[in-house]
All heavy atoms as an XYZ file, in Angstrom:
867
protein
N       0.790     -1.082      0.023
C      -0.005      0.046      0.050
C       0.903      1.295     -0.089
O       1.762      1.479      0.812
C      -0.878     -0.065      1.266
C      -1.779      1.091      1.307
S      -2.850      1.065      2.846
C      -4.093     -0.117      2.268
N       0.683      2.115     -0.895
C       1.494      3.289     -0.967
C       1.146      4.274      0.048
O      -0.019      4.262      0.662
C       1.623      3.841     -2.417
C       0.287      4.489     -2.883
O      -0.370      5.102     -2.109
O       0.042      4.465     -4.110
N       1.969      5.256      0.290
C       1.837      6.270      1.302
C       0.599      7.182      1.149
O      -0.230      7.431      2.054
C       2.987      7.191      1.484
C       4.280      6.523      2.114
C       4.009      5.953      3.513
O       3.415      6.717      4.299
O       4.370      4.774      3.762
N       0.286      7.562     -0.196
C      -0.867      8.327     -0.325
C      -2.224      7.585     -0.111
O      -3.029      8.197      0.475
C      -0.890      8.846     -1.924
N      -2.279      6.366     -0.289
C      -3.446      5.612     -0.113
C      -3.716      5.401      1.336
O      -4.820      5.542      1.859
C      -3.311      4.191     -0.863
C      -4.500      3.339     -0.508
C      -5.700      3.850     -1.307
N      -6.916      2.999     -0.959
C      -8.045      3.458     -0.635
N      -8.349      4.689     -0.606
N      -9.005      2.609     -0.467
N      -2.560      5.159      2.166
C      -2.791      5.109      3.610
C      -3.297      6.366      4.232
O      -4.009      6.311      5.263
C      -1.368      4.851      4.227
C      -1.050      3.373      4.239
C       0.018      2.956      5.231
C       1.308      3.563      4.866
N       2.417      3.091      5.656
N      -3.185      7.502      3.648
C      -3.460      8.862      4.266
C      -4.992      9.163      3.819
O      -5.492     10.204      4.432
C      -2.606      9.874      3.797
C      -1.206      9.697      4.368
C      -0.214     10.772      3.952
O      -0.703     11.722      3.321
O       0.932     10.536      4.077
N      -5.618      8.382      2.997
C      -7.020      8.712      2.676
C      -7.937      8.231      3.691
O      -7.758      7.325      4.404
C      -7.331      7.920      1.361
C      -6.589      8.352      0.065
C      -7.002      7.444     -1.083
C      -6.910      9.850     -0.275
N      -9.012      9.022      3.944
C     -10.003      8.743      4.923
C     -10.728      7.476      4.566
O     -11.001      7.175      3.356
C     -10.850      9.903      4.943
C     -10.820     10.507      3.581
C      -9.389     10.303      3.168
N     -11.240      6.711      5.525
C     -12.083      5.604      5.345
C     -13.460      6.000      5.099
O     -13.977      7.150      5.424
C     -11.947      4.644      6.609
O     -12.612      5.291      7.691
C     -10.580      4.231      6.900
N     -14.288      5.098      4.639
C     -15.724      5.381      4.466
C     -16.380      5.747      5.881
O     -17.151      6.650      5.887
C     -16.441      4.119      3.833
C     -17.966      4.370      3.623
C     -18.592      3.112      3.034
C     -20.022      3.298      2.834
N     -20.701      2.130      2.154
N     -16.020      5.078      6.837
C     -16.542      5.337      8.275
C     -16.133      6.730      8.614
O     -16.878      7.474      9.265
C     -16.034      4.339      9.179
C     -16.618      2.985      8.895
C     -16.004      2.199      7.791
O     -14.868      2.528      7.276
O     -16.685      1.331      7.219
N     -14.887      7.195      8.476
C     -14.435      8.589      8.702
C     -15.264      9.641      7.892
O     -15.580     10.662      8.487
C     -12.950      8.696      8.550
C     -12.164      7.858      9.447
C     -10.665      7.820      9.062
O     -10.323      7.846      7.874
O      -9.792      7.769      9.961
N     -15.567      9.367      6.733
C     -16.299     10.245      5.914
C     -17.677     10.386      6.383
O     -18.310     11.523      6.539
C     -16.172      9.759      4.439
C     -14.852     10.004      3.870
C     -17.335     10.541      3.626
C     -14.616      9.387      2.546
N     -18.345      9.195      6.736
C     -19.641      9.277      7.241
C     -19.753      9.974      8.535
O     -20.620     10.761      8.886
C     -20.157      7.793      7.477
C     -20.586      7.037      6.268
C     -20.766      5.579      6.508
C     -21.776      7.724      5.416
N     -18.665      9.827      9.406
C     -18.577     10.566     10.687
C     -18.522     12.114     10.392
O     -19.167     12.882     11.069
C     -17.470     10.130     11.505
C     -17.468     10.674     12.907
C     -18.651     10.209     13.748
O     -19.033      9.105     13.599
O     -18.999     11.047     14.611
N     -17.696     12.475      9.445
C     -17.571     13.967      9.027
C     -18.863     14.507      8.507
O     -19.179     15.664      8.816
C     -16.518     14.040      7.936
N     -19.654     13.563      7.851
C     -21.039     14.105      7.269
C     -22.096     14.332      8.395
O     -23.067     14.895      8.076
C     -21.487     13.154      6.232
C     -20.708     13.126      4.936
C     -21.128     11.957      3.929
C     -20.985     14.440      4.150
N     -21.716     13.875      9.475
C     -22.695     14.011     10.646
C     -22.868     15.482     11.098
O     -23.796     15.814     11.837
C     -22.456     13.114     11.845
C     -22.688     11.649     11.550
C     -22.535     10.825     12.783
C     -22.887      9.371     12.478
N     -22.713      8.548     13.597
N     -22.024     16.433     10.521
C     -22.235     17.807     10.845
C     -23.147     18.492      9.884
O     -23.551     19.629     10.044
C     -20.873     18.668     10.932
C     -19.900     18.014     11.900
C     -20.240     18.686      9.516
N     -23.725     17.663      8.922
C     -24.606     18.234      7.815
C     -26.014     17.861      8.172
O     -26.378     16.776      8.450
C     -24.164     17.674      6.383
C     -25.092     18.201      5.384
C     -22.713     17.952      6.046
N     -26.886     18.927      8.239
C     -28.264     18.787      8.585
C     -29.171     19.235      7.446
O     -28.905     20.185      6.774
C     -28.527     19.589      9.813
C     -27.969     18.925     11.034
C     -26.686     19.015     11.417
C     -28.861     18.284     11.854
C     -26.155     18.437     12.560
C     -28.331     17.729     13.093
C     -27.040     17.676     13.349
O     -26.602     17.107     14.530
N     -30.228     18.573      7.331
C     -31.325     19.080      6.446
C     -31.913     20.261      7.271
O     -32.146     20.157      8.466
C     -32.464     18.003      6.336
C     -33.609     18.564      5.508
O     -34.159     19.519      5.778
O     -33.981     17.746      4.537
N     -31.984     21.542      6.680
C     -32.339     22.685      7.353
C     -33.678     22.531      8.039
O     -34.019     23.312      8.979
C     -32.340     23.763      6.351
C     -31.564     23.234      5.160
C     -31.634     21.746      5.229
N     -34.591     21.646      7.583
C     -35.903     21.548      8.186
C     -36.068     20.496      9.160
O     -37.125     20.360      9.849
C     -36.986     21.441      7.162
C     -37.014     22.647      6.252
C     -38.057     22.550      5.144
O     -38.607     21.361      4.946
O     -38.362     23.554      4.520
N     -35.076     19.575      9.251
C     -35.102     18.379     10.139
C     -33.919     18.420     11.067
O     -32.889     18.466     10.709
C     -35.268     17.017      9.414
C     -36.418     17.099      8.424
C     -35.290     15.837     10.297
C     -36.465     15.941      7.478
N     -34.186     18.312     12.394
C     -33.072     18.466     13.460
C     -32.273     17.121     13.543
O     -31.894     16.832     14.652
C     -33.800     18.700     14.671
C     -35.144     18.153     14.545
C     -35.511     18.111     13.139
N     -31.997     16.439     12.439
C     -31.110     15.268     12.407
C     -30.134     15.294     11.264
O     -30.446     15.848     10.284
C     -32.092     14.007     12.259
C     -31.245     12.740     12.387
C     -33.071     13.920     13.479
N     -28.981     14.846     11.492
C     -27.963     14.952     10.530
C     -28.234     13.957      9.325
O     -29.013     13.087      9.508
C     -26.586     14.644     11.039
C     -26.265     13.187     11.516
O     -26.294     12.364     10.735
N     -26.256     13.017     12.767
N     -27.655     14.190      8.153
C     -27.930     13.430      6.884
C     -27.642     11.927      7.077
O     -28.262     11.167      6.353
C     -27.401     14.081      5.698
C     -25.924     14.022      5.724
C     -28.026     15.468      5.484
C     -25.158     14.588      4.451
N     -26.644     11.670      7.921
C     -26.139     10.208      8.029
C     -27.345      9.484      8.726
O     -27.758      8.398      8.435
C     -24.866     10.094      8.687
C     -24.533      8.640      8.869
C     -23.788     10.714      7.711
N     -27.604     10.030      9.908
C     -28.702      9.338     10.758
C     -30.052      9.479     10.238
O     -30.883      8.569     10.563
C     -28.689      9.932     12.253
C     -27.468      9.451     12.944
O     -27.080      8.315     12.903
O     -26.795     10.297     13.696
N     -30.355     10.459      9.311
C     -31.614     10.428      8.512
C     -31.586      9.337      7.536
O     -32.687      8.930      7.078
C     -31.749     11.718      7.852
C     -32.460     12.875      8.599
C     -32.474     14.145      7.828
C     -33.868     12.385      9.036
N     -30.472      8.787      7.179
C     -30.370      7.701      6.123
C     -30.424      8.145      4.731
O     -30.713      7.566      3.775
N     -29.928      9.508      4.621
C     -29.877     10.111      3.257
C     -28.720      9.750      2.436
O     -28.709      9.919      1.250
C     -29.916     11.694      3.387
C     -31.264     12.205      4.075
C     -31.156     13.761      4.146
C     -32.552     11.752      3.354
N     -27.584      9.298      3.101
C     -26.426      8.924      2.370
C     -26.473      7.514      1.992
O     -26.495      6.561      2.858
C     -25.228      9.162      3.236
C     -23.877      8.793      2.509
C     -25.101     10.646      3.630
N     -26.458      7.301      0.755
C     -26.746      5.825      0.233
C     -25.345      5.104      0.072
O     -25.196      3.974      0.247
C     -27.462      5.837     -1.126
C     -28.937      6.124     -0.968
C     -29.693      6.185     -2.085
C     -29.568      6.324      0.271
C     -31.084      6.472     -2.115
C     -30.872      6.557      0.302
C     -31.630      6.609     -0.789
O     -33.030      6.868     -0.682
N     -24.390      5.890     -0.455
C     -22.934      5.276     -0.694
C     -21.987      6.273     -0.659
O     -22.124      7.431     -0.891
C     -23.035      4.640     -2.150
C     -21.791      3.719     -2.329
O     -21.347      3.052     -1.371
O     -21.344      3.684     -3.422
N     -20.687      5.857     -0.259
C     -19.530      6.715     -0.250
C     -18.394      5.851     -0.867
O     -18.233      4.673     -0.541
C     -19.055      7.015      1.218
C     -17.652      7.707      1.188
C     -20.045      7.843      1.905
N     -17.741      6.501     -1.820
C     -16.645      5.779     -2.517
C     -15.453      6.708     -2.489
O     -15.402      7.896     -2.852
C     -16.942      5.476     -3.965
C     -15.886      4.630     -4.616
C     -16.413      4.049     -6.002
O     -17.574      4.353     -6.408
O     -15.510      3.547     -6.642
N     -14.258      6.121     -2.038
C     -13.029      6.920     -1.944
C     -12.114      6.336     -2.963
O     -11.804      5.174     -2.943
C     -12.298      6.692     -0.469
C     -11.030      7.609     -0.459
C     -13.295      7.097      0.571
N     -11.691      7.253     -3.841
C     -10.703      6.878     -4.925
C      -9.255      7.179     -4.593
O      -9.024      7.939     -3.670
C     -11.125      7.599     -6.271
C     -12.535      7.451     -6.709
N     -12.837      6.333     -7.470
C     -13.678      8.156     -6.552
C     -14.138      6.384     -7.740
N     -14.736      7.466     -7.189
N      -8.400      6.437     -5.110
C      -6.995      6.547     -4.840
C      -6.472      7.878     -4.973
O      -5.475      8.316     -4.462
C      -6.223      5.494     -5.687
C      -6.415      4.076     -5.073
C      -5.487      3.073     -5.875
O      -4.524      3.582     -6.466
O      -5.875      1.841     -5.781
N      -7.071      8.721     -5.942
C      -6.536     10.071     -6.258
C      -7.136     11.079     -5.160
O      -6.805     12.250     -5.309
C      -6.926     10.499     -7.627
C      -8.431     10.554     -7.820
O      -9.208     10.281     -6.932
N      -8.832     11.031     -9.070
N      -7.823     10.625     -4.181
C      -8.243     11.497     -3.077
C      -9.677     12.195     -3.374
O     -10.163     12.935     -2.577
N     -10.306     11.631     -4.444
C     -11.669     12.130     -4.719
C     -12.657     11.213     -4.099
O     -12.623     10.061     -4.033
C     -11.866     12.286     -6.280
C     -13.323     12.616     -6.591
C     -10.895     13.293     -6.928
N     -13.621     11.843     -3.490
C     -14.734     11.171     -2.797
C     -16.104     11.300     -3.439
O     -16.467     12.490     -3.695
C     -14.882     11.566     -1.248
C     -16.003     10.869     -0.689
C     -13.543     11.339     -0.443
N     -16.692     10.197     -3.795
C     -17.955     10.201     -4.548
C     -19.032      9.919     -3.373
O     -18.868      8.864     -2.792
C     -18.010      9.292     -5.627
C     -17.227      9.750     -6.805
O     -16.989     10.905     -7.008
O     -16.866      8.840     -7.643
N     -20.088     10.828     -3.252
C     -21.046     10.500     -2.316
C     -22.394     10.461     -3.045
O     -22.744     11.346     -3.852
C     -21.163     11.677     -1.264
C     -19.872     11.754     -0.482
C     -22.371     11.479     -0.373
C     -19.802     13.042      0.323
N     -23.114      9.410     -2.868
C     -24.400      9.216     -3.510
C     -25.429      9.339     -2.411
O     -25.332      8.576     -1.261
C     -24.592      7.749     -4.192
O     -23.435      7.554     -5.018
C     -25.896      7.711     -4.813
N     -26.386     10.253     -2.464
C     -27.319     10.504     -1.431
C     -28.679     10.930     -2.076
O     -28.758     11.171     -3.224
C     -26.747     11.509     -0.459
C     -26.536     12.946     -0.991
S     -26.058     14.093      0.117
C     -27.498     14.289      1.213
N     -29.612     11.124     -1.211
C     -30.886     11.633     -1.608
C     -31.327     12.635     -0.563
O     -30.593     13.005      0.240
C     -31.899     10.453     -1.652
O     -33.082     10.871     -2.339
C     -32.298      9.913     -0.188
N     -32.526     13.127     -0.834
C     -33.050     14.033      0.097
C     -34.424     13.465      0.509
O     -34.959     12.557     -0.129
C     -33.236     15.462     -0.476
C     -31.833     16.094     -0.875
C     -32.170     17.425     -1.684
C     -31.179     16.509      0.431
N     -35.121     14.195      1.486
C     -36.318     13.508      2.041
C     -37.469     13.810      0.928
O     -38.518     13.158      0.982
C     -36.794     14.233      3.351
O     -36.831     15.668      3.198
C     -35.740     13.870      4.427
N     -37.264     14.823      0.024
C     -38.308     15.078     -1.041
C     -37.669     15.539     -2.284
O     -36.740     16.350     -2.224
C     -39.301     16.101     -0.477
N     -38.149     15.070     -3.431
C     -37.680     15.534     -4.650
C     -38.001     17.091     -4.724
O     -39.101     17.466     -4.339
C     -38.364     14.849     -5.860
C     -37.877     13.376     -5.827
C     -38.052     15.411     -7.178
C     -38.572     12.544     -6.857
N     -37.101     17.755     -5.204
C     -37.348     19.288     -5.387
C     -37.107     20.014     -4.067
O     -37.488     21.123     -3.933
N     -36.484     19.391     -3.130
C     -36.225     20.068     -1.898
C     -35.395     21.311     -2.095
O     -34.342     21.376     -2.793
C     -35.396     19.054     -1.001
S     -34.792     19.854      0.518
N     -35.888     22.516     -1.655
C     -35.287     23.755     -1.899
C     -33.900     23.924     -1.202
O     -33.058     24.721     -1.590
C     -36.127     24.863     -1.272
C     -37.105     24.079     -0.279
C     -37.040     22.599     -0.796
N     -33.572     22.953     -0.338
C     -32.212     22.974      0.472
C     -31.200     22.145     -0.295
O     -30.125     22.048      0.196
C     -32.454     22.574      1.842
N     -31.446     21.678     -1.395
C     -30.518     20.725     -2.034
C     -29.163     21.355     -2.232
O     -28.122     20.694     -1.924
C     -31.034     20.335     -3.459
C     -30.146     19.435     -4.204
C     -30.818     18.817     -5.516
O     -31.981     18.632     -5.607
N     -30.049     18.489     -6.460
N     -29.040     22.609     -2.783
C     -27.783     23.275     -2.821
C     -26.969     23.502     -1.553
O     -25.797     23.348     -1.504
C     -27.892     24.559     -3.680
C     -28.327     24.344     -5.089
O     -28.186     23.243     -5.643
O     -28.824     25.416     -5.710
N     -27.779     23.770     -0.545
C     -27.133     24.033      0.768
C     -26.569     22.625      1.301
O     -25.342     22.615      1.748
C     -28.140     24.705      1.656
C     -27.627     24.704      3.086
C     -28.541     25.953      1.293
N     -27.322     21.550      1.204
C     -26.898     20.373      1.752
C     -25.700     19.878      1.020
O     -24.781     19.396      1.554
C     -28.124     19.280      1.661
C     -27.571     17.856      1.880
C     -29.297     19.614      2.537
N     -25.754     20.035     -0.406
C     -24.606     19.715     -1.194
C     -23.325     20.377     -0.792
O     -22.166     19.805     -0.636
C     -24.840     19.904     -2.672
C     -23.793     19.389     -3.571
C     -24.091     19.737     -5.082
C     -22.952     19.359     -5.885
N     -23.206     19.518     -7.360
N     -23.493     21.703     -0.620
C     -22.281     22.429     -0.228
C     -21.755     22.161      1.069
O     -20.526     22.051      1.311
C     -22.595     24.039     -0.407
N     -22.645     21.941      2.069
C     -22.316     21.585      3.449
C     -21.548     20.228      3.460
O     -20.561     20.034      4.123
C     -23.529     21.523      4.322
C     -23.982     22.934      4.705
O     -23.336     23.910      4.328
O     -25.099     22.918      5.312
N     -22.088     19.230      2.600
C     -21.337     17.920      2.496
C     -20.049     17.984      1.929
O     -19.187     17.466      2.461
C     -22.359     16.930      1.753
N     -19.965     18.764      0.901
C     -18.600     18.946      0.177
C     -17.636     19.608      1.237
O     -16.487     19.123      1.315
C     -18.710     19.843     -1.019
C     -19.441     19.157     -2.200
C     -19.803     20.110     -3.335
O     -19.708     21.264     -3.052
O     -20.177     19.561     -4.342
N     -18.086     20.554      1.903
C     -17.115     21.282      2.788
C     -16.720     20.318      4.066
O     -15.605     20.309      4.428
C     -17.724     22.613      3.444
C     -17.696     23.636      2.448
S     -18.147     25.330      3.099
C     -19.775     24.997      3.835
N     -17.655     19.542      4.583
C     -17.403     18.718      5.632
C     -16.364     17.651      5.251
O     -15.366     17.377      5.923
C     -18.655     18.055      6.148
N     -16.474     17.090      4.041
C     -15.559     16.069      3.631
C     -14.190     16.567      3.152
O     -13.150     16.063      3.366
C     -16.267     15.193      2.534
C     -15.256     14.126      2.036
C     -17.459     14.446      3.083
N     -14.252     17.823      2.579
C     -12.995     18.426      2.143
C     -11.991     18.692      3.248
O     -10.845     18.829      3.138
C     -13.249     19.716      1.337
C     -13.649     19.437     -0.107
S     -12.470     18.644     -1.155
C     -11.123     19.720     -1.187
N     -12.502     18.892      4.447
C     -11.732     19.089      5.713
C     -10.858     17.913      6.083
O      -9.966     17.968      6.890
C     -12.567     19.430      6.870
C     -13.270     20.797      6.695
C     -13.985     21.234      7.995
N     -14.691     22.363      7.751
C     -15.994     22.643      7.898
N     -16.848     21.629      8.115
N     -16.506     23.787      7.743
N     -11.118     16.731      5.567
C     -10.498     15.474      5.908
C      -9.100     15.327      5.275
O      -9.049     15.719      4.016
C     -11.285     14.226      5.635
C     -12.619     14.064      6.504
C     -13.406     12.913      5.849
C     -12.301     13.911      7.969
N      -8.147     14.954      5.926
C      -6.789     14.868      5.301
C      -6.875     13.885      4.122
O      -7.440     12.858      4.176
C      -5.894     14.248      6.461
C      -6.659     14.495      7.720
C      -8.099     14.503      7.327
N      -6.184     14.222      3.040
C      -6.016     13.391      1.944
C      -7.163     13.543      0.899
O      -6.962     13.186     -0.364
N      -8.225     14.292      1.153
C      -9.314     14.557      0.319
C      -8.969     15.640     -0.710
O      -8.649     16.734     -0.284
C     -10.650     14.798      0.965
C     -11.684     15.092     -0.027
C     -11.093     13.615      1.787
N      -9.022     15.277     -2.052
C      -8.720     16.327     -3.050
C      -9.848     16.749     -3.728
O      -9.807     17.835     -4.388
C      -7.798     15.558     -4.050
C      -6.431     15.056     -3.534
C      -5.618     16.107     -2.938
O      -5.374     17.126     -3.459
N      -5.142     15.851     -1.703
N     -11.035     16.204     -3.607
C     -12.257     16.618     -4.186
C     -13.410     15.883     -3.771
O     -13.242     14.715     -3.242
N     -14.629     16.384     -3.890
C     -15.786     15.699     -3.448
C     -16.859     15.953     -4.538
O     -17.101     17.010     -5.002
C     -16.349     16.256     -2.070
C     -17.610     15.552     -1.788
C     -15.293     16.164     -1.022
N     -17.486     14.801     -4.931
C     -18.613     14.752     -5.851
C     -19.826     14.318     -5.061
O     -19.841     13.186     -4.548
C     -18.349     13.961     -7.089
C     -17.189     14.372     -7.864
O     -16.987     15.529     -8.163
N     -16.325     13.432     -8.174
N     -20.889     15.096     -5.076
C     -22.140     14.706     -4.421
C     -23.166     14.470     -5.620
O     -23.363     15.496     -6.311
C     -22.598     15.820     -3.397
C     -23.963     15.361     -2.899
C     -21.629     15.953     -2.327
N     -23.724     13.313     -5.524
C     -24.734     13.031     -6.478
C     -26.079     12.700     -5.820
O     -26.100     11.884     -4.987
C     -24.334     11.801     -7.443
C     -25.476     11.541     -8.534
C     -25.040     10.219     -9.233
O     -24.162      9.573     -9.063
O     -25.955      9.923    -10.224
N     -27.120     13.442     -6.178
C     -28.439     13.217     -5.680
C     -29.175     12.149     -6.562
O     -29.095     12.278     -7.822
C     -29.175     14.407     -5.542
C     -28.740     15.338     -4.540
C     -27.993     16.493     -4.849
C     -29.042     15.106     -3.075
C     -27.504     17.311     -3.917
C     -28.537     16.001     -2.206
C     -27.805     17.059     -2.526
N     -29.680     11.059     -5.900
C     -30.470     10.119     -6.634
C     -31.863      9.901     -5.915
O     -32.007     10.360     -4.790
C     -29.752      8.690     -6.669
C     -28.507      8.748     -7.394
C     -29.512      8.175     -5.228
N     -32.842      9.590     -6.696
C     -34.185      9.494     -6.135
C     -34.800      8.059     -6.078
O     -35.838      7.750     -5.680
C     -35.169     10.329     -6.999
C     -34.498     11.728     -7.113
C     -33.995     12.351     -8.158
C     -34.378     12.662     -6.030
N     -33.496     13.558     -7.852
C     -33.625     13.868     -6.509
C     -34.638     12.697     -4.674
C     -33.312     14.946     -5.810
C     -34.332     13.800     -3.840
C     -33.744     14.889     -4.468
N     -33.874      7.031     -6.467
C     -34.238      5.769     -6.470
C     -33.084      5.043     -5.641
O     -32.023      4.954     -6.129
C     -34.335      5.095     -7.854
O     -35.316      5.851     -8.581
C     -34.800      3.647     -7.761
N     -33.449      4.261     -4.626
C     -34.822      4.099     -3.960
C     -35.181      5.369     -3.390
O     -34.249      6.232     -2.865
C     -34.561      2.954     -3.099
C     -33.179      3.025     -2.684
C     -32.449      3.496     -3.859
N     -36.377      5.689     -3.326
C     -36.853      6.855     -2.529
C     -36.616      6.862     -1.050
O     -36.619      5.644     -0.515
C     -38.373      6.896     -2.837
C     -38.750      5.586     -3.185
C     -37.521      4.970     -3.787
N     -36.295      7.835     -0.421
C     -36.080      7.868      1.049
C     -37.478      7.674      1.813
O     -38.457      8.105      1.302
C     -35.528      9.182      1.493
C     -35.326      9.341      2.941
C     -34.234      8.871      3.633
C     -36.194      9.800      3.939
N     -34.370      9.143      4.979
C     -35.624      9.608      5.180
C     -37.452     10.315      3.918
C     -36.258     10.064      6.397
C     -38.123     10.856      5.060
C     -37.411     10.646      6.365
N     -37.398      6.885      2.788
C     -38.384      6.716      3.796
C     -37.826      6.682      5.279
O     -36.669      6.549      5.391
C     -39.218      5.225      3.549
O     -38.263      4.355      3.995
C     -39.590      5.160      2.158
N     -38.687      7.039      6.153
C     -38.106      7.011      7.572
C     -37.510      5.648      8.031
O     -36.788      5.607      8.938
C     -39.424      7.333      8.422
C     -40.198      8.067      7.471
C     -40.072      7.485      6.177
N     -37.835      4.658      7.343
C     -37.218      3.324      7.583
C     -35.724      3.225      7.315
O     -35.024      2.478      7.967
C     -37.851      2.233      6.791
N     -35.140      4.217      6.617
C     -33.852      4.277      6.357
C     -33.008      4.878      7.567
O     -31.769      4.846      7.472
C     -33.448      5.053      5.039
C     -34.052      4.283      3.749
C     -33.520      4.942      2.510
N     -32.117      4.907      2.473
C     -31.346      3.904      2.041
N     -31.844      2.822      1.589
N     -30.026      4.020      1.990
N     -33.660      5.585      8.382
C     -33.088      6.253      9.476
C     -32.266      5.287     10.539
O     -32.768      4.120     10.680
C     -34.092      7.040     10.309
C     -34.616      8.186      9.489
S     -36.143      8.944     10.298
C     -35.272      9.499     11.816
N     -31.232      5.640     10.993
C     -30.618      4.884     12.004
C     -31.300      4.991     13.364
O     -32.165      5.857     13.415
C     -29.153      5.368     12.302
O     -29.219      6.765     12.912
C     -28.280      5.478     11.042
N     -31.091      4.044     14.230
C     -31.788      4.021     15.550
C     -31.426      5.427     16.233
O     -32.304      5.920     16.951
C     -31.350      2.904     16.403
C     -31.864      1.480     15.925
C     -33.292      1.647     15.881
O     -34.175      2.060     16.761
O     -33.910      1.212     14.744
N     -30.247      5.998     16.078
C     -29.983      7.229     16.656
C     -30.800      8.265     16.091
O     -31.224      9.189     16.703
C     -28.458      7.568     16.624
C     -28.027      8.939     17.122
C     -28.171      9.096     18.576
O     -28.467      8.077     19.300
O     -28.162     10.299     18.993
N     -30.922      8.298     14.696
C     -31.866      9.267     14.108
C     -33.228      9.145     14.496
O     -33.827     10.265     14.692
N     -33.825      7.987     14.674
C     -35.188      7.788     15.156
C     -35.336      8.398     16.601
O     -36.284      8.956     16.978
C     -35.464      6.422     15.111
C     -35.709      5.848     13.685
C     -36.010      4.306     13.669
C     -36.000      3.919     12.255
N     -36.219      2.448     12.099
N     -34.296      8.052     17.432
C     -34.192      8.622     18.747
C     -34.280     10.119     18.876
O     -35.103     10.721     19.536
C     -33.093      8.057     19.613
C     -33.043      8.542     21.010
C     -31.818      8.226     21.670
N     -30.625      8.987     21.226
C     -30.463     10.305     21.516
N     -31.281     10.941     22.363
N     -29.452     10.925     21.029
N     -33.509     10.722     18.014
C     -33.467     12.250     17.901
C     -34.688     12.749     17.384
O     -35.249     13.783     17.929
C     -32.350     12.690     17.035
C     -30.914     12.500     17.618
S     -29.628     13.251     16.593
C     -29.329     11.880     15.469
N     -35.431     12.101     16.453
C     -36.651     12.609     15.871
C     -37.736     12.579     17.037
O     -38.609     13.504     17.176
C     -37.064     11.820     14.774
C     -36.326     12.044     13.470
S     -36.502     13.656     12.757
C     -38.043     13.387     11.854
N     -37.730     11.412     17.827
C     -38.689     11.377     18.935
C     -38.469     12.436     19.935
O     -39.464     12.911     20.410
C     -38.583      9.925     19.533
C     -39.176      8.793     18.622
C     -39.382      7.422     19.327
N     -38.061      6.828     19.764
C     -37.378      6.023     18.900
N     -37.893      5.689     17.715
N     -36.225      5.542     19.279
N     -37.192     12.763     20.169
C     -36.965     13.819     21.111
C     -37.643     15.169     20.696
O     -37.996     15.952     21.546
C     -35.433     14.054     21.223
C     -34.817     13.043     22.138
S     -32.893     13.287     22.271
C     -32.736     15.034     22.089
N     -37.702     15.337     19.305
C     -38.338     16.567     18.837
C     -39.808     16.369     18.631
O     -40.476     17.271     17.865
C     -37.562     16.981     17.596
C     -36.246     17.565     17.840
C     -35.117     16.796     17.675
C     -36.137     18.893     18.308
C     -33.896     17.369     17.939
C     -34.805     19.451     18.688
C     -33.636     18.585     18.472
N     -40.372     15.313     19.034
C     -41.780     15.166     18.997
C     -42.358     14.451     17.783
O     -43.530     14.441     17.461
N     -41.392     13.916     16.832
C     -41.843     13.207     15.763
C     -42.227     11.762     15.972
O     -41.505     11.198     16.831
C     -40.809     13.257     14.565
C     -40.553     14.716     14.011
C     -39.587     15.429     14.610
C     -41.285     15.131     12.906
C     -39.321     16.680     13.990
C     -41.128     16.314     12.420
C     -40.153     17.182     13.027
N     -43.199     11.230     15.456
C     -43.628      9.840     15.721
C     -42.921      8.859     14.674
O     -43.488      8.677     13.516
C     -45.123      9.777     15.580
C     -45.699      8.360     15.977
O     -44.928      7.565     16.596
N     -46.834      8.011     15.541
N     -41.820      8.428     15.038
C     -41.076      7.471     14.024
C     -40.686      6.201     14.793
O     -40.624      6.164     15.959
C     -39.793      8.123     13.551
C     -40.050      9.215     12.560
C     -38.782      8.545     14.534
């Protein structure tokens, strides 16, 4: 394994970094909401993130994308971030982590 590859963040580290990104209307981060479908780290330091939003046409799409890019760019070894929004499969509350569901219940949501 070459030195550059060793310095790249893991998928788990990227997901942890993404926990600072929130949907502006929901008090839960995008990871615990289950919005992040896939993370791929390339040897050149580019990170591809495949994710969705809670609704097609969400007006916060550009904000969420920019926040995700900034959060991951802070990690050592990351040279670029590509965020792709997909709508299949559609998001449902069933995709939320147990922590996400707990946070939603704290805010009075029935999940």
